[in-house]
C-alpha positions as CSV (number, residue, x, y, z in Angstrom):
1,M,12.6,30.1,48.9
2,N,14.6,32.3,51.6
3,V,18.0,32.7,50.8
4,S,21.1,33.8,52.9
5,R,24.6,35.8,52.1
6,D,25.7,35.2,55.7
7,G,26.1,31.3,55.7
8,G,22.2,30.6,57.5
9,K,22.7,33.0,60.2
10,S,20.4,35.5,58.3
11,F,17.2,35.8,55.5
12,E,16.3,36.6,52.2
13,N,12.5,36.6,51.3
14,R,12.3,35.5,47.2
15,S,10.2,34.8,45.0
16,T,9.1,33.0,41.9
17,P,6.8,33.8,38.9
18,Q,6.0,29.8,39.4
19,P,6.5,27.3,41.8
20,L,9.7,25.7,40.5
21,I,10.2,22.7,39.5
22,D,14.5,22.7,39.2
23,L,17.0,25.8,40.3
24,E,20.7,25.3,39.0
25,V,23.2,29.1,40.2
26,D,25.6,29.6,37.8
27,P,29.1,28.7,39.8
28,D,30.4,31.5,39.3
29,D,28.3,34.0,39.9
30,P,25.8,33.6,42.8
31,N,23.7,36.5,41.1
32,R,22.8,34.4,37.9
33,W,19.9,31.6,38.6
34,I,18.2,29.5,36.1
35,G,14.4,28.2,36.7
36,S,12.3,26.2,35.7
37,T,9.0,26.4,36.2
38,A,5.8,23.9,35.0
39,D,5.6,27.4,31.9
40,G,9.4,27.4,30.6
41,L,12.3,28.4,31.8
42,I,13.4,32.0,34.2
43,T,16.3,33.5,34.4
44,S,17.4,35.9,37.5
45,S,20.5,37.3,37.1
46,D,19.8,39.2,40.4
47,A,19.5,36.5,42.5
48,G,16.5,35.9,42.3
49,R,14.6,39.5,43.0
50,S,13.4,39.1,40.1
51,W,12.7,37.0,36.7
52,R,12.7,36.8,32.6
53,Y,10.9,33.8,31.0
54,R,13.1,32.9,28.3
55,A,11.4,29.9,27.6
56,N,8.1,28.0,27.0
57,T,9.0,25.0,27.3
58,P,7.9,23.2,30.9
59,N,9.7,21.1,33.4
60,L,12.8,21.5,32.7
61,R,15.8,20.6,35.3
62,F,19.7,21.8,34.8
63,A,23.1,21.0,35.8
64,W,26.4,23.8,35.3
65,P,29.3,22.7,36.6
66,H,31.4,25.3,35.0
67,S,29.8,29.0,34.7
68,D,30.2,28.5,30.6
69,T,28.9,24.8,30.8
70,L,25.0,24.4,31.6
71,Y,23.2,21.5,30.4
72,R,19.2,21.5,30.5
73,L,17.1,17.9,30.1
74,D,13.3,18.5,28.8
75,P,10.8,16.9,29.1
76,E,11.4,13.7,25.6
77,G,14.9,13.4,27.3
78,Q,16.2,15.7,25.0
79,V,20.0,17.5,25.9
80,G,20.5,20.9,25.6
81,I,24.0,23.3,26.3
82,S,24.6,26.6,27.0
83,P,27.7,28.3,27.0
84,D,26.1,31.9,28.6
85,G,24.1,31.0,31.3
86,G,20.7,29.7,29.2
87,Q,20.2,32.8,26.8
88,H,21.8,30.5,23.4
89,W,21.1,26.5,23.1
90,Q,23.0,23.6,21.8
91,P,21.8,20.6,20.9
92,R,23.3,17.7,22.6
93,G,21.6,14.2,23.1
94,S,18.9,12.0,24.4
95,T,18.6,10.4,27.1
96,G,15.6,8.8,26.3
97,G,12.8,8.5,28.9
98,D,11.7,11.3,31.1
99,P,14.1,13.2,33.6
100,Q,13.6,14.2,37.9
101,A,16.8,14.5,37.3
102,L,20.0,15.7,36.5
103,F,23.4,15.9,38.1
104,A,26.5,17.0,36.8
105,D,30.1,15.5,38.7
106,S,32.7,17.7,36.2
107,T,32.0,19.6,32.7
108,D,31.2,17.1,30.5
109,H,30.0,13.4,32.8
110,L,26.2,13.6,33.8
111,Y,24.4,11.3,35.4
112,A,20.1,11.5,35.1
113,A,17.5,9.9,37.0
114,L,13.9,9.4,34.9
115,S,10.6,9.6,36.1
116,D,10.6,4.7,35.9
117,G,13.9,4.7,38.3
118,T,16.0,4.5,35.6
119,I,19.9,6.1,36.1
120,K,21.5,6.6,33.2
121,E,25.0,8.3,32.9
122,S,26.8,10.2,30.6
123,P,30.7,10.7,29.6
124,D,30.6,12.9,27.0
125,G,28.6,15.9,27.7
126,G,25.2,14.5,27.4
127,R,25.7,13.2,23.6
128,T,25.6,9.6,23.9
129,W,23.8,8.3,27.4
130,T,24.6,4.4,29.0
131,T,21.5,2.6,31.4
132,R,23.4,1.6,35.8
133,I,20.3,1.0,37.1
134,S,17.6,-0.1,35.5
135,P,14.1,-0.7,37.5
């Protein structure tokens, strides 16, 4: 992957231990990244120059709407929230399906796209989910 610090005028190459499934950057600290690979959760505190494995749960999806509010969605649909950039996780609810994407438009308002094409919405930080689109 390539990173630009000057609005796209120049780029620096960054590599990860494995190809990424998902990547999020702390909205208040551009050096703090979290990623998902086929082997698990990885983090970087230096804008992707080096990486550290944190958990062996593969294929996670993330949303990071605020520096102290990081969400993760695991392959079974379980939602977790971290106040510290992914070092510690607290369980929330479940989407009930295999996720393909997670998006937050505010600290508590989430959307999840599932592998079957279903779109779900949570107004309460992942505790409860409502189906918005069903294939």
